[in-house]
C-alpha positions in Angstrom: 144.2 209.9 157.9 146.7 206.8 158.6 145.4 205.4 154.5 145.5 208.3 153.5 149.6 208.6 154.7 150.5 205.0 153.6 148.8 206.2 150.0 151.0 209.1 150.2 154.2 206.5 150.6 153.1 204.8 147.6 153.5 208.0 145.6 150.1 208.5 145.3 148.0 212.0 145.5 145.8 211.5 148.1 143.3 213.7 149.6 140.9 213.2 152.8 137.6 214.7 153.5 135.7 214.1 157.3 132.6 214.1 155.3 129.9 215.2 157.8 132.3 217.1 160.7 135.1 219.5 160.6 138.9 217.9 160.0 141.3 217.9 162.3 143.5 220.4 160.3 146.1 220.9 162.1 146.8 217.8 162.7 146.8 216.9 159.1 148.9 219.6 158.4 151.9 217.9 160.7 151.2 214.7 158.5 151.6 216.7 155.6 147.7 215.2 154.4 145.8 217.6 152.3 142.5 217.4 152.7 139.1 218.4 151.0 137.3 221.9 153.0 133.6 220.0 151.9 131.1 219.8 154.3 127.3 219.1 154.2 126.2 222.6 153.9 128.2 223.5 151.8 128.1 221.2 149.0 124.2 221.6 149.1 124.7 225.5 149.0 127.2 224.9 145.7 125.1 222.5 144.3 121.6 224.7 144.6 123.5 227.5 143.3 124.8 225.6 140.6 121.4 225.2 139.2 120.4 228.8 139.8 122.9 229.9 138.0 124.1 231.7 140.8 126.2 231.0 144.3 124.4 234.1 145.9 121.3 232.4 145.0 122.1 229.1 146.7 123.3 230.5 149.8 119.7 232.6 150.0 118.0 229.2 149.1 119.5 226.9 151.6 119.4 229.5 154.7 115.6 230.0 153.9 113.8 228.3 156.2 111.6 225.8 154.1 114.7 224.2 152.8 116.0 223.9 155.7 112.9 221.9 156.8 113.4 219.8 153.8 116.6 218.7 153.7 115.5 217.2 157.6 112.7 215.8 156.3 114.5 213.6 153.6 117.3 211.9 155.3 120.6 211.3 153.0 119.8 214.1 150.1 122.2 216.8 151.1 124.6 213.8 152.5 124.5 212.6 148.5 124.8 215.9 147.4 128.1 216.2 149.3 129.1 212.6 147.9 128.5 214.4 144.1 130.8 217.1 145.0 133.4 215.0 145.7 132.8 213.2 142.9 133.6 215.7 140.8 136.5 216.4 142.9 137.5 213.1 141.8 136.7 213.7 138.2 138.8 217.0 137.9 141.6 214.8 140.4 141.6 211.5 137.8 145.2 210.4 139.4 144.4 211.1 143.3 143.1 209.3 146.1 140.3 210.6 147.6 140.2 209.2 151.4 136.3 210.1 153.2 136.0 209.7 156.5 132.2 208.4 156.0 129.2 208.5 158.7 128.5 205.2 161.2 127.0 201.9 159.3 123.0 203.4 159.6 124.1 206.2 158.3 126.5 205.4 155.6 123.4 202.6 154.3 121.1 205.7 154.1 123.9 207.6 152.3 124.4 204.4 149.6 120.5 203.6 149.6 119.6 207.3 148.7 121.1 207.5 144.9 118.3 204.9 144.2 115.5 206.2 146.6 115.7 209.4 145.3 116.0 208.4 141.4 112.8 206.7 141.6 111.5 209.2 143.8 112.2 212.5 141.2 111.6 210.3 137.9 113.4 212.4 136.2 115.0 215.7 135.6 118.0 217.4 136.5 118.0 216.4 139.7 117.9 212.4 138.2 120.3 212.7 136.0 123.3 213.7 137.9 122.2 211.0 140.2 122.7 208.5 137.3 126.1 210.2 136.7 126.7 209.4 140.6 125.7 205.7 140.1 128.0 205.5 137.6 131.2 206.6 138.6 130.8 204.8 141.8 129.9 201.6 140.2 133.2 201.6 137.6 136.0 199.2 138.4 138.8 200.7 140.8 136.4 203.7 141.4 135.0 203.1 144.7 136.2 200.8 147.5 134.5 200.7 150.9 136.4 199.6 154.4 134.0 199.2 157.3 135.9 199.8 161.2 134.6 197.9 163.7 135.7 197.6 167.1 136.0 193.8 168.0 132.7 193.1 170.4 129.7 191.9 168.9 127.3 194.6 168.6 129.6 196.5 166.0 131.0 193.6 164.6 126.8 192.5 163.7 126.4 196.0 162.0 129.5 196.3 160.2 128.4 192.8 158.5 125.6 193.6 157.8 126.1 196.9 155.9 129.1 194.4 154.6 126.7 192.2 153.1 124.3 195.1 151.8 127.1 196.5 149.9 128.6 193.2 148.6 124.9 192.5 146.6 124.9 196.2 145.5 126.8 197.4 142.2 128.9 198.5 145.1 130.8 195.6 146.0 134.3 196.2 146.2 133.8 196.1 150.1 136.7 195.5 153.0 136.2 194.9 156.7 138.5 195.8 159.9 138.8 194.9 163.1 140.3 197.1 165.1 141.8 197.9 168.6 141.9 194.1 168.8 144.0 192.8 172.4 143.9 189.8 171.3 146.4 191.0 168.4 147.8 192.9 170.3 148.6 190.4 172.7 149.9 188.0 169.8 152.4 191.2 168.6 154.1 191.4 172.0 154.1 187.6 172.9 151.9 188.3 175.7 150.4 184.5 177.3 146.5 184.6 178.3 146.7 183.5 181.6 149.7 186.0 182.7 147.3 188.8 182.3 143.5 189.6 184.4 141.0 187.7 184.7 138.5 190.4 183.4 141.0 191.0 180.8 140.7 187.2 179.9 136.9 187.3 179.5 137.5 189.8 177.3 140.0 188.5 174.7 138.3 185.3 175.0 135.0 186.9 173.3 137.3 188.6 170.8 138.5 184.6 169.6 135.1 183.8 169.4 134.3 186.9 167.1 137.1 186.7 164.9 136.2 182.8 164.6 132.5 183.6 164.0 133.3 186.8 162.0 136.9 185.7 160.7 136.2 184.9 156.6 135.0 188.1 156.1 137.7 190.9 158.0 140.8 191.8 155.9 142.7 192.7 158.8 143.4 192.6 162.2 144.7 196.0 164.0 146.0 195.9 167.3 145.5 198.0 170.1 148.1 200.6 170.4 148.7 202.6 173.4 150.0 205.6 172.5 148.2 208.7 173.2 149.8 211.1 170.4 147.8 211.4 167.6 150.6 211.8 165.0 152.2 208.6 166.0 149.6 206.6 166.3 148.3 207.6 162.7 152.3 206.7 161.7 152.1 203.1 163.3 148.7 202.6 162.1 149.5 203.3 157.9 152.1 201.0 158.6 149.6 198.5 158.9 146.8 199.5 155.7 148.4 197.6 153.1 145.9 195.2 153.0 143.4 197.6 153.0 144.3 199.8 150.3 143.7 198.2 147.2 141.4 194.7 148.5 142.6 190.8 148.4 142.9 191.1 145.1 
């Protein structure tokens, strides 16, 4: 949402999508952010209905036990269809930016891998042609930027770096990495000396400093811990830091 707010401040038309979760519509309305209320199930119904020539038939098919089980057995298929729905929205609004709050690292990798996996699995047909169009759109320069957000501890950063490295080697190479909720960055902003904080916090800060040294070359932005319990105010504060993320290092 903070990224949406920043892009909007730069004069861009922006839409937010929560991907596999319903958005906080009240908060988005307060922030003045437009959103695309697509969900995985709705997108699958629309897609199947389009192929069958009837939205009613699409709804009926997707409610049938067999197809429900099929989507559960084929990880990434429903998410891939939702991505296709969002790409169609981007095609309809070529000047707009669509910010997608995507699944966590493991699920996100499945999403990216699923386009190639299902193309190889099906071989030919309407679905394969749609997958090719999706891959072509996402791999075009300036069409897709992926931002990985990790907390400043070892496991989240390692998982984030694995996804980062995977995408850098794929056709979707425009990727950034954020270190979020950093105590060390907060202390720097507030000119707090390490020896003046409790020992438990000192250990956490020292761990962050070590991780920053290890992963620092790939980190585009470090966001400090922001002690603000009001979501609207928090997002406004975060949006002021989003510049380096919006357009990448180049």
